Structures are given as structure tokens and as C-alpha cells.
PQR file with spaces between the fields and no chain letter, atoms N, CA, C, O and H, PARSE charges and radii, in Angstrom:
ATOM       1  N    UNK     1       1.533   13.977  -21.876 -0.4000 1.5000
ATOM       2  CA   UNK     1       0.602   12.826  -21.799 -0.0000 2.0000
ATOM       3  C    UNK     1       1.014   11.701  -21.155  0.5500 1.7000
ATOM       4  O    UNK     1       0.159   10.878  -20.824 -0.5500 1.4000
ATOM       5  N    UNK     2       2.346   11.479  -20.875 -0.4000 1.5000
ATOM       6  CA   UNK     2       3.117   10.526  -20.330 -0.0000 2.0000
ATOM       7  C    UNK     2       2.639   10.528  -18.695  0.5500 1.7000
ATOM       8  O    UNK     2       2.459    9.561  -17.955 -0.5500 1.4000
ATOM       9  H    UNK     2       3.040   12.147  -21.143  0.4000 1.0000
ATOM      10  N    UNK     3       2.532   11.670  -18.474 -0.4000 1.5000
ATOM      11  CA   UNK     3       2.182   12.196  -16.771 -0.0000 2.0000
ATOM      12  C    UNK     3       0.996   11.412  -16.548  0.5500 1.7000
ATOM      13  O    UNK     3       0.991   10.575  -15.645 -0.5500 1.4000
ATOM      14  H    UNK     3       2.679   12.456  -19.075  0.4000 1.0000
ATOM      15  N    UNK     4      -0.086   11.613  -17.338 -0.4000 1.5000
ATOM      16  CA   UNK     4      -1.446   11.143  -17.060 -0.0000 2.0000
ATOM      17  C    UNK     4      -1.291    9.515  -17.067  0.5500 1.7000
ATOM      18  O    UNK     4      -2.260    8.925  -16.590 -0.5500 1.4000
ATOM      19  H    UNK     4      -0.082   12.292  -18.072  0.4000 1.0000
ATOM      20  N    UNK     5      -0.509    8.926  -17.408 -0.4000 1.5000
ATOM      21  CA   UNK     5      -0.420    7.365  -17.382 -0.0000 2.0000
ATOM      22  C    UNK     5       0.561    6.893  -16.296  0.5500 1.7000
ATOM      23  O    UNK     5       1.007    5.745  -16.284 -0.5500 1.4000
ATOM      24  H    UNK     5       0.279    9.405  -17.796  0.4000 1.0000
ATOM      25  N    UNK     6       0.894    7.879  -15.335 -0.4000 1.5000
ATOM      26  CA   UNK     6       1.680    7.461  -14.198 -0.0000 2.0000
ATOM      27  C    UNK     6       0.598    7.570  -13.128  0.5500 1.7000
ATOM      28  O    UNK     6      -0.324    8.386  -13.121 -0.5500 1.4000
ATOM      29  H    UNK     6       0.532    8.811  -15.344  0.4000 1.0000
ATOM      30  N    UNK     7       0.902    6.442  -12.054 -0.4000 1.5000
ATOM      31  CA   UNK     7       0.132    6.632  -10.766 -0.0000 2.0000
ATOM      32  C    UNK     7       0.578    7.495   -9.971  0.5500 1.7000
ATOM      33  O    UNK     7       1.774    7.773   -9.892 -0.5500 1.4000
ATOM      34  H    UNK     7       1.651    5.779  -12.060  0.4000 1.0000
ATOM      35  N    UNK     8      -0.558    8.160   -9.111 -0.4000 1.5000
ATOM      36  CA   UNK     8      -0.072    8.956   -8.183 -0.0000 2.0000
ATOM      37  C    UNK     8       0.131    8.148   -6.740  0.5500 1.7000
ATOM      38  O    UNK     8      -0.700    7.373   -6.266 -0.5500 1.4000
ATOM      39  H    UNK     8      -1.531    7.935   -9.175  0.4000 1.0000
ATOM      40  N    UNK     9       1.291    8.461   -6.202 -0.4000 1.5000
ATOM      41  CA   UNK     9       1.727    7.635   -5.255 -0.0000 2.0000
ATOM      42  C    UNK     9       1.816    8.609   -3.991  0.5500 1.7000
ATOM      43  O    UNK     9       1.895    9.830   -4.129 -0.5500 1.4000
ATOM      44  H    UNK     9       1.966    9.090   -6.587  0.4000 1.0000
ATOM      45  N    UNK    10       1.793    7.908   -2.623 -0.4000 1.5000
ATOM      46  CA   UNK    10       1.602    8.629   -1.669 -0.0000 2.0000
ATOM      47  C    UNK    10       2.222    7.538   -0.433  0.5500 1.7000
ATOM      48  O    UNK    10       1.694    6.446   -0.222 -0.5500 1.4000
ATOM      49  H    UNK    10       1.728    6.916   -2.511  0.4000 1.0000
ATOM      50  N    UNK    11       3.317    7.999    0.260 -0.4000 1.5000
ATOM      51  CA   UNK    11       3.889    7.332    1.322 -0.0000 2.0000
ATOM      52  C    UNK    11       2.983    7.268    2.744  0.5500 1.7000
ATOM      53  O    UNK    11       2.893    8.296    3.415 -0.5500 1.4000
ATOM      54  H    UNK    11       3.745    8.886    0.089  0.4000 1.0000
ATOM      55  N    UNK    12       2.427    6.239    3.109 -0.4000 1.5000
ATOM      56  CA   UNK    12       1.518    6.316    4.310 -0.0000 2.0000
ATOM      57  C    UNK    12       2.371    6.124    5.517  0.5500 1.7000
ATOM      58  O    UNK    12       2.118    6.807    6.510 -0.5500 1.4000
ATOM      59  H    UNK    12       2.499    5.404    2.564  0.4000 1.0000
ATOM      60  N    UNK    13       3.169    5.431    5.537 -0.4000 1.5000
ATOM      61  CA   UNK    13       4.175    5.030    6.716 -0.0000 2.0000
ATOM      62  C    UNK    13       5.556    4.731    6.287  0.5500 1.7000
ATOM      63  O    UNK    13       5.763    4.172    5.210 -0.5500 1.4000
ATOM      64  H    UNK    13       3.375    4.876    4.731  0.4000 1.0000
ATOM      65  N    UNK    14       6.687    5.145    7.233 -0.4000 1.5000
ATOM      66  CA   UNK    14       7.799    4.680    6.913 -0.0000 2.0000
ATOM      67  C    UNK    14       8.850    4.655    8.296  0.5500 1.7000
ATOM      68  O    UNK    14       8.877    5.569    9.121 -0.5500 1.4000
ATOM      69  H    UNK    14       6.518    5.599    8.108  0.4000 1.0000
ATOM      70  N    UNK    15       9.625    3.530    8.359 -0.4000 1.5000
ATOM      71  CA   UNK    15      10.646    3.433    9.258 -0.0000 2.0000
ATOM      72  C    UNK    15      11.748    3.307    8.495  0.5500 1.7000
ATOM      73  O    UNK    15      11.758    3.461    7.274 -0.5500 1.4000
ATOM      74  H    UNK    15       9.603    2.788    7.689  0.4000 1.0000
ATOM      75  N    UNK    16      13.018    2.934    9.412 -0.4000 1.5000
ATOM      76  CA   UNK    16      14.308    2.725    8.709 -0.0000 2.0000
ATOM      77  C    UNK    16      14.481    1.729    7.638  0.5500 1.7000
ATOM      78  O    UNK    16      15.161    1.831    6.617 -0.5500 1.4000
ATOM      79  H    UNK    16      13.009    2.809   10.404  0.4000 1.0000
ATOM      80  N    UNK    17      13.641    0.599    8.104 -0.4000 1.5000
ATOM      81  CA   UNK    17      13.573   -0.759    7.181 -0.0000 2.0000
ATOM      82  C    UNK    17      12.229   -0.971    6.452  0.5500 1.7000
ATOM      83  O    UNK    17      12.137   -1.859    5.605 -0.5500 1.4000
ATOM      84  H    UNK    17      13.088    0.516    8.934  0.4000 1.0000
ATOM      85  N    UNK    18      11.339   -0.292    6.718 -0.4000 1.5000
ATOM      86  CA   UNK    18       9.723   -0.704    6.239 -0.0000 2.0000
ATOM      87  C    UNK    18       9.268    0.511    5.680  0.5500 1.7000
ATOM      88  O    UNK    18       9.683    1.626    5.998 -0.5500 1.4000
ATOM      89  H    UNK    18      11.414    0.429    7.407  0.4000 1.0000
ATOM      90  N    UNK    19       8.310    0.233    4.746 -0.4000 1.5000
ATOM      91  CA   UNK    19       7.567    1.400    4.070 -0.0000 2.0000
ATOM      92  C    UNK    19       6.132    0.833    3.526  0.5500 1.7000
ATOM      93  O    UNK    19       5.985   -0.274    3.007 -0.5500 1.4000
ATOM      94  H    UNK    19       7.974   -0.672    4.487  0.4000 1.0000
ATOM      95  N    UNK    20       5.070    1.830    3.748 -0.4000 1.5000
ATOM      96  CA   UNK    20       3.784    1.312    3.203 -0.0000 2.0000
ATOM      97  C    UNK    20       3.405    2.564    2.426  0.5500 1.7000
ATOM      98  O    UNK    20       3.462    3.692    2.915 -0.5500 1.4000
ATOM      99  H    UNK    20       5.190    2.729    4.169  0.4000 1.0000
ATOM     100  N    UNK    21       2.954    2.252    0.998 -0.4000 1.5000
ATOM     101  CA   UNK    21       2.758    3.442    0.153 -0.0000 2.0000
ATOM     102  C    UNK    21       1.694    2.845   -0.500  0.5500 1.7000
ATOM     103  O    UNK    21       1.493    1.631   -0.464 -0.5500 1.4000
ATOM     104  H    UNK    21       2.907    1.335    0.601  0.4000 1.0000
ATOM     105  N    UNK    22       0.858    3.806   -1.219 -0.4000 1.5000
ATOM     106  CA   UNK    22      -0.452    3.597   -2.043 -0.0000 2.0000
ATOM     107  C    UNK    22      -0.339    4.239   -3.458  0.5500 1.7000
ATOM     108  O    UNK    22       0.273    5.289   -3.652 -0.5500 1.4000
ATOM     109  H    UNK    22       1.021    4.792   -1.249  0.4000 1.0000
ATOM     110  N    UNK    23      -0.864    3.655   -4.259 -0.4000 1.5000
ATOM     111  CA   UNK    23      -0.673    4.162   -5.788 -0.0000 2.0000
ATOM     112  C    UNK    23      -2.195    4.299   -6.352  0.5500 1.7000
ATOM     113  O    UNK    23      -2.961    3.335   -6.356 -0.5500 1.4000
ATOM     114  H    UNK    23      -1.361    2.802   -4.101  0.4000 1.0000
ATOM     115  N    UNK    24      -2.543    5.533   -6.807 -0.4000 1.5000
ATOM     116  CA   UNK    24      -3.880    5.648   -7.440 -0.0000 2.0000
ATOM     117  C    UNK    24      -3.528    5.403   -9.002  0.5500 1.7000
ATOM     118  O    UNK    24      -2.701    6.111   -9.576 -0.5500 1.4000
ATOM     119  H    UNK    24      -1.921    6.316   -6.804  0.4000 1.0000
ATOM     120  N    UNK    25      -4.089    4.544   -9.527 -0.4000 1.5000
ATOM     121  CA   UNK    25      -3.921    4.399  -10.980 -0.0000 2.0000
ATOM     122  C    UNK    25      -4.668    5.342  -11.941  0.5500 1.7000
ATOM     123  O    UNK    25      -5.721    5.908  -11.648 -0.5500 1.4000
ATOM     124  H    UNK    25      -4.761    3.968   -9.060  0.4000 1.0000
ATOM     125  N    UNK    26      -4.036    5.453  -13.095 -0.4000 1.5000
ATOM     126  CA   UNK    26      -4.875    6.428  -13.868 -0.0000 2.0000
ATOM     127  C    UNK    26      -6.355    5.761  -14.163  0.5500 1.7000
ATOM     128  O    UNK    26      -7.293    6.526  -14.386 -0.5500 1.4000
ATOM     129  H    UNK    26      -3.181    4.993  -13.333  0.4000 1.0000
ATOM     130  N    UNK    27      -6.520    4.618  -14.162 -0.4000 1.5000
ATOM     131  CA   UNK    27      -7.960    4.077  -14.139 -0.0000 2.0000
ATOM     132  C    UNK    27      -8.985    4.419  -12.955  0.5500 1.7000
ATOM     133  O    UNK    27     -10.210    4.312  -12.997 -0.5500 1.4000
ATOM     134  H    UNK    27      -5.758    3.997  -13.981  0.4000 1.0000
ATOM     135  N    UNK    28      -8.217    4.841  -11.924 -0.4000 1.5000
ATOM     136  CA   UNK    28      -8.895    4.985  -10.502 -0.0000 2.0000
ATOM     137  C    UNK    28      -8.980    3.873   -9.691  0.5500 1.7000
ATOM     138  O    UNK    28      -9.810    3.859   -8.783 -0.5500 1.4000
ATOM     139  H    UNK    28      -7.221    4.929  -11.890  0.4000 1.0000
ATOM     140  N    UNK    29      -8.132    2.799   -9.914 -0.4000 1.5000
ATOM     141  CA   UNK    29      -7.837    1.799   -8.817 -0.0000 2.0000
ATOM     142  C    UNK    29      -6.794    2.124   -7.839  0.5500 1.7000
ATOM     143  O    UNK    29      -5.717    2.568   -8.236 -0.5500 1.4000
ATOM     144  H    UNK    29      -7.457    2.811  -10.652  0.4000 1.0000
ATOM     145  N    UNK    30      -7.024    1.941   -6.598 -0.4000 1.5000
ATOM     146  CA   UNK    30      -5.843    2.110   -5.604 -0.0000 2.0000
ATOM     147  C    UNK    30      -5.185    0.833   -5.142  0.5500 1.7000
ATOM     148  O    UNK    30      -5.730   -0.142   -4.625 -0.5500 1.4000
ATOM     149  H    UNK    30      -7.899    1.580   -6.275  0.4000 1.0000
ATOM     150  N    UNK    31      -4.050    1.001   -5.395 -0.4000 1.5000
ATOM     151  CA   UNK    31      -3.193   -0.525   -4.952 -0.0000 2.0000
ATOM     152  C    UNK    31      -2.363    0.023   -3.681  0.5500 1.7000
ATOM     153  O    UNK    31      -2.014    1.195   -3.536 -0.5500 1.4000
ATOM     154  H    UNK    31      -3.607    1.793   -5.815  0.4000 1.0000
ATOM     155  N    UNK    32      -2.117   -1.010   -2.811 -0.4000 1.5000
ATOM     156  CA   UNK    32      -1.260   -0.568   -1.601 -0.0000 2.0000
ATOM     157  C    UNK    32       0.080   -1.472   -1.672  0.5500 1.7000
ATOM     158  O    UNK    32       0.118   -2.597   -2.172 -0.5500 1.4000
ATOM     159  H    UNK    32      -2.401   -1.961   -2.929  0.4000 1.0000
ATOM     160  N    UNK    33       1.002   -0.899   -1.180 -0.4000 1.5000
ATOM     161  CA   UNK    33       2.576   -1.678   -1.345 -0.0000 2.0000
ATOM     162  C    UNK    33       3.085   -1.761    0.057  0.5500 1.7000
ATOM     163  O    UNK    33       3.066   -0.733    0.735 -0.5500 1.4000
ATOM     164  H    UNK    33       0.972    0.015   -0.774  0.4000 1.0000
ATOM     165  N    UNK    34       3.523   -2.838    0.546 -0.4000 1.5000
ATOM     166  CA   UNK    34       4.427   -2.998    1.792 -0.0000 2.0000
ATOM     167  C    UNK    34       5.797   -3.240    1.388  0.5500 1.7000
ATOM     168  O    UNK    34       5.972   -4.186    0.621 -0.5500 1.4000
ATOM     169  H    UNK    34       3.538   -3.673   -0.004  0.4000 1.0000
ATOM     170  N    UNK    35       6.681   -2.646    1.716 -0.4000 1.5000
ATOM     171  CA   UNK    35       8.038   -2.906    1.609 -0.0000 2.0000
ATOM     172  C    UNK    35       8.443   -3.274    2.800  0.5500 1.7000
ATOM     173  O    UNK    35       8.228   -2.512    3.742 -0.5500 1.4000
ATOM     174  H    UNK    35       6.539   -1.877    2.339  0.4000 1.0000
ATOM     175  N    UNK    36       9.103   -4.499    3.008 -0.4000 1.5000
ATOM     176  CA   UNK    36       9.899   -5.163    4.195 -0.0000 2.0000
ATOM     177  C    UNK    36      11.134   -5.607    3.833  0.5500 1.7000
ATOM     178  O    UNK    36      11.330   -6.756    3.436 -0.5500 1.4000
ATOM     179  H    UNK    36       9.278   -5.118    2.242  0.4000 1.0000
ATOM     180  N    UNK    37      12.002   -4.757    3.944 -0.4000 1.5000
ATOM     181  CA   UNK    37      13.309   -5.083    3.436 -0.0000 2.0000
ATOM     182  C    UNK    37      13.409   -5.410    1.842  0.5500 1.7000
ATOM     183  O    UNK    37      13.151   -4.607    0.945 -0.5500 1.4000
ATOM     184  H    UNK    37      11.843   -3.824    4.267  0.4000 1.0000
ATOM     185  N    UNK    38      13.751   -6.486    1.713 -0.4000 1.5000
ATOM     186  CA   UNK    38      13.900   -6.771    0.253 -0.0000 2.0000
ATOM     187  C    UNK    38      12.581   -7.428   -0.340  0.5500 1.7000
ATOM     188  O    UNK    38      12.637   -7.950   -1.454 -0.5500 1.4000
ATOM     189  H    UNK    38      13.960   -7.138    2.441  0.4000 1.0000
ATOM     190  N    UNK    39      11.429   -7.413    0.361 -0.4000 1.5000
ATOM     191  CA   UNK    39      10.320   -8.017   -0.028 -0.0000 2.0000
ATOM     192  C    UNK    39       9.273   -6.884   -0.058  0.5500 1.7000
ATOM     193  O    UNK    39       9.255   -6.009    0.808 -0.5500 1.4000
ATOM     194  H    UNK    39      11.383   -6.988    1.265  0.4000 1.0000
ATOM     195  N    UNK    40       8.328   -6.933   -1.172 -0.4000 1.5000
ATOM     196  CA   UNK    40       7.257   -6.050   -1.267 -0.0000 2.0000
ATOM     197  C    UNK    40       5.936   -6.693   -1.696  0.5500 1.7000
ATOM     198  O    UNK    40       5.772   -7.375   -2.708 -0.5500 1.4000
ATOM     199  H    UNK    40       8.343   -7.644   -1.876  0.4000 1.0000
ATOM     200  N    UNK    41       5.152   -6.421   -0.909 -0.4000 1.5000
ATOM     201  CA   UNK    41       3.522   -7.205   -1.008 -0.0000 2.0000
ATOM     202  C    UNK    41       2.610   -6.094   -1.557  0.5500 1.7000
ATOM     203  O    UNK    41       2.511   -4.932   -1.162 -0.5500 1.4000
ATOM     204  H    UNK    41       5.285   -5.867   -0.087  0.4000 1.0000
ATOM     205  N    UNK    42       2.004   -6.684   -2.503 -0.4000 1.5000
ATOM     206  CA   UNK    42       1.103   -5.651   -3.108 -0.0000 2.0000
ATOM     207  C    UNK    42      -0.534   -6.113   -2.766  0.5500 1.7000
ATOM     208  O    UNK    42      -1.006   -7.249   -2.711 -0.5500 1.4000
ATOM     209  H    UNK    42       2.084   -7.627   -2.823  0.4000 1.0000
ATOM     210  N    UNK    43      -1.136   -4.913   -2.582 -0.4000 1.5000
ATOM     211  CA   UNK    43      -2.703   -5.426   -2.367 -0.0000 2.0000
ATOM     212  C    UNK    43      -3.859   -4.580   -3.070  0.5500 1.7000
ATOM     213  O    UNK    43      -3.842   -3.349   -3.042 -0.5500 1.4000
ATOM     214  H    UNK    43      -0.753   -3.990   -2.627  0.4000 1.0000
ATOM     215  N    UNK    44      -4.688   -5.182   -3.592 -0.4000 1.5000
ATOM     216  CA   UNK    44      -5.892   -4.451   -4.032 -0.0000 2.0000
ATOM     217  C    UNK    44      -6.516   -4.072   -2.859  0.5500 1.7000
ATOM     218  O    UNK    44      -6.288   -4.532   -1.740 -0.5500 1.4000
ATOM     219  H    UNK    44      -4.702   -6.182   -3.615  0.4000 1.0000
ATOM     220  N    UNK    45      -7.598   -2.907   -3.266 -0.4000 1.5000
ATOM     221  CA   UNK    45      -8.323   -2.313   -2.163 -0.0000 2.0000
ATOM     222  C    UNK    45      -8.755   -3.311   -1.110  0.5500 1.7000
ATOM     223  O    UNK    45      -8.369   -3.123    0.044 -0.5500 1.4000
ATOM     224  H    UNK    45      -7.783   -2.533   -4.174  0.4000 1.0000
ATOM     225  N    UNK    46      -9.551   -4.399   -1.403 -0.4000 1.5000
ATOM     226  CA   UNK    46     -10.119   -5.437   -0.757 -0.0000 2.0000
ATOM     227  C    UNK    46      -9.220   -5.967   -0.098  0.5500 1.7000
ATOM     228  O    UNK    46      -9.370   -5.934    1.124 -0.5500 1.4000
ATOM     229  H    UNK    46      -9.865   -4.552   -2.341  0.4000 1.0000
ATOM     230  N    UNK    47      -8.262   -6.485   -0.526 -0.4000 1.5000
ATOM     231  CA   UNK    47      -7.194   -7.217    0.273 -0.0000 2.0000
ATOM     232  C    UNK    47      -6.373   -6.237    1.407  0.5500 1.7000
ATOM     233  O    UNK    47      -5.980   -6.700    2.478 -0.5500 1.4000
ATOM     234  H    UNK    47      -8.141   -6.512   -1.518  0.4000 1.0000
ATOM     235  N    UNK    48      -6.213   -5.085    1.085 -0.4000 1.5000
ATOM     236  CA   UNK    48      -5.741   -3.964    1.939 -0.0000 2.0000
ATOM     237  C    UNK    48      -6.754   -4.097    3.169  0.5500 1.7000
ATOM     238  O    UNK    48      -6.386   -4.596    4.233 -0.5500 1.4000
ATOM     239  H    UNK    48      -6.532   -4.708    0.215  0.4000 1.0000
ATOM     240  N    UNK    49      -7.835   -3.700    2.996 -0.4000 1.5000
ATOM     241  CA   UNK    49      -8.851   -3.515    3.983 -0.0000 2.0000
ATOM     242  C    UNK    49      -8.775   -4.741    4.795  0.5500 1.7000
ATOM     243  O    UNK    49      -8.968   -4.575    5.999 -0.5500 1.4000
ATOM     244  H    UNK    49      -8.134   -3.295    2.132  0.4000 1.0000
ATOM     245  N    UNK    50      -8.550   -5.861    4.411 -0.4000 1.5000
ATOM     246  CA   UNK    50      -8.444   -7.062    5.118 -0.0000 2.0000
ATOM     247  C    UNK    50      -7.169   -7.347    5.961  0.5500 1.7000
ATOM     248  O    UNK    50      -7.301   -7.878    7.063 -0.5500 1.4000
ATOM     249  H    UNK    50      -8.393   -5.995    3.433  0.4000 1.0000
ATOM     250  N    UNK    51      -6.049   -7.045    5.528 -0.4000 1.5000
ATOM     251  CA   UNK    51      -4.908   -7.020    6.152 -0.0000 2.0000
ATOM     252  C    UNK    51      -4.706   -6.152    7.333  0.5500 1.7000
ATOM     253  O    UNK    51      -4.061   -6.467    8.333 -0.5500 1.4000
ATOM     254  H    UNK    51      -5.942   -6.613    4.633  0.4000 1.0000
ATOM     255  N    UNK    52      -5.509   -4.676    7.061 -0.4000 1.5000
ATOM     256  CA   UNK    52      -5.539   -3.689    7.949 -0.0000 2.0000
ATOM     257  C    UNK    52      -6.451   -4.184    9.336  0.5500 1.7000
ATOM     258  O    UNK    52      -6.116   -3.855   10.474 -0.5500 1.4000
ATOM     259  H    UNK    52      -6.033   -4.420    6.249  0.4000 1.0000
ATOM     260  N    UNK    53      -7.553   -4.956    9.061 -0.4000 1.5000
ATOM     261  CA   UNK    53      -8.383   -5.545   10.227 -0.0000 2.0000
ATOM     262  C    UNK    53      -7.474   -6.685   10.788  0.5500 1.7000
ATOM     263  O    UNK    53      -7.574   -6.948   11.986 -0.5500 1.4000
ATOM     264  H    UNK    53      -7.825   -5.223    8.137  0.4000 1.0000
ATOM     265  N    UNK    54      -6.641   -7.342   10.049 -0.4000 1.5000
ATOM     266  CA   UNK    54      -5.847   -8.544   10.715 -0.0000 2.0000
ATOM     267  C    UNK    54      -4.782   -7.813   11.808  0.5500 1.7000
ATOM     268  O    UNK    54      -4.602   -8.186   12.968 -0.5500 1.4000
ATOM     269  H    UNK    54      -6.560   -7.128    9.076  0.4000 1.0000
ATOM     270  N    UNK    55      -4.265   -6.920   11.279 -0.4000 1.5000
ATOM     271  CA   UNK    55      -3.308   -5.944   12.181 -0.0000 2.0000
ATOM     272  C    UNK    55      -4.052   -5.309   13.290  0.5500 1.7000
ATOM     273  O    UNK    55      -3.595   -5.218   14.430 -0.5500 1.4000
ATOM     274  H    UNK    55      -4.411   -6.617   10.337  0.4000 1.0000
ATOM     275  N    UNK    56      -5.226   -4.865   12.921 -0.4000 1.5000
ATOM     276  CA   UNK    56      -6.028   -4.295   14.356 -0.0000 2.0000
ATOM     277  C    UNK    56      -6.265   -5.413   15.172  0.5500 1.7000
ATOM     278  O    UNK    56      -6.106   -5.317   16.389 -0.5500 1.4000
ATOM     279  H    UNK    56      -5.598   -4.939   11.995  0.4000 1.0000
ATOM     280  N    UNK    57      -6.677   -6.609   14.575 -0.4000 1.5000
ATOM     281  CA   UNK    57      -7.065   -7.740   15.740 -0.0000 2.0000
ATOM     282  C    UNK    57      -5.846   -8.221   16.263  0.5500 1.7000
ATOM     283  O    UNK    57      -5.930   -8.816   17.338 -0.5500 1.4000
ATOM     284  H    UNK    57      -6.806   -6.687   13.586  0.4000 1.0000
ATOM     285  N    UNK    58      -4.563   -8.082   15.672 -0.4000 1.5000
ATOM     286  CA   UNK    58      -3.145   -8.513   16.441 -0.0000 2.0000
ATOM     287  C    UNK    58      -3.026   -7.697   17.408  0.5500 1.7000
ATOM     288  O    UNK    58      -2.639   -8.187   18.468 -0.5500 1.4000
ATOM     289  H    UNK    58      -4.495   -7.600   14.799  0.4000 1.0000
ATOM     290  N    UNK    59      -3.260   -6.483   17.375 -0.4000 1.5000
ATOM     291  CA   UNK    59      -3.265   -5.341   18.355 -0.0000 2.0000
ATOM     292  C    UNK    59      -3.998   -5.518   19.643  0.5500 1.7000
ATOM     293  O    UNK    59      -3.715   -4.937   20.691 -0.5500 1.4000
ATOM     294  H    UNK    59      -3.574   -6.084   16.513  0.4000 1.0000
ATOM     295  N    UNK    60      -4.953   -6.361   19.470 -0.4000 1.5000
ATOM     296  CA   UNK    60      -5.829   -6.600   20.548 -0.0000 2.0000
ATOM     297  C    UNK    60      -5.487   -7.755   21.317  0.5500 1.7000
ATOM     298  O    UNK    60      -6.152   -8.042   22.312 -0.5500 1.4000
ATOM     299  H    UNK    60      -5.183   -6.832   18.618  0.4000 1.0000
ATOM     300  N    UNK    61      -4.540   -8.425   20.960 -0.4000 1.5000
ATOM     301  CA   UNK    61      -3.823   -9.549   21.883 -0.0000 2.0000
ATOM     302  C    UNK    61      -3.075   -9.243   22.904  0.5500 1.7000
ATOM     303  O    UNK    61      -2.553  -10.134   23.575 -0.5500 1.4000
ATOM     304  H    UNK    61      -4.000   -8.192   20.152  0.4000 1.0000
């Protein structure tokens, strides 16, 4: 029963100092997490979509 309450996690990208992973919660909501050394940023799906677009725009500069 406890396993059903745990989110399913997946590492999306990782370097020596940084990691991005996502968690699918038991209620179906997906959250994204950026670990940058000792700081972790948490995003809901809509926020994640916006930050990904921001990074894509930065890559065009």
C-alpha cells in the first residue's frame, strides 16, 4: 500500500553538479525538479513548460 503513495521518479539529465528529474505523483500530477548544487527548484507542469521555453530562447542568443 505504501508503494502506491510514492511518486514515480525519473532522472531527465545529470552532470557532476546538476540534476533535473521529474516525479509523477499518485494523483497523476507531474512535478519537475532542478538540483543546482545546494539549491533545488520545484516546478509544476505549466511552470516547467515556461522554463524550458526560456532556456530554448536563451540558446538562440
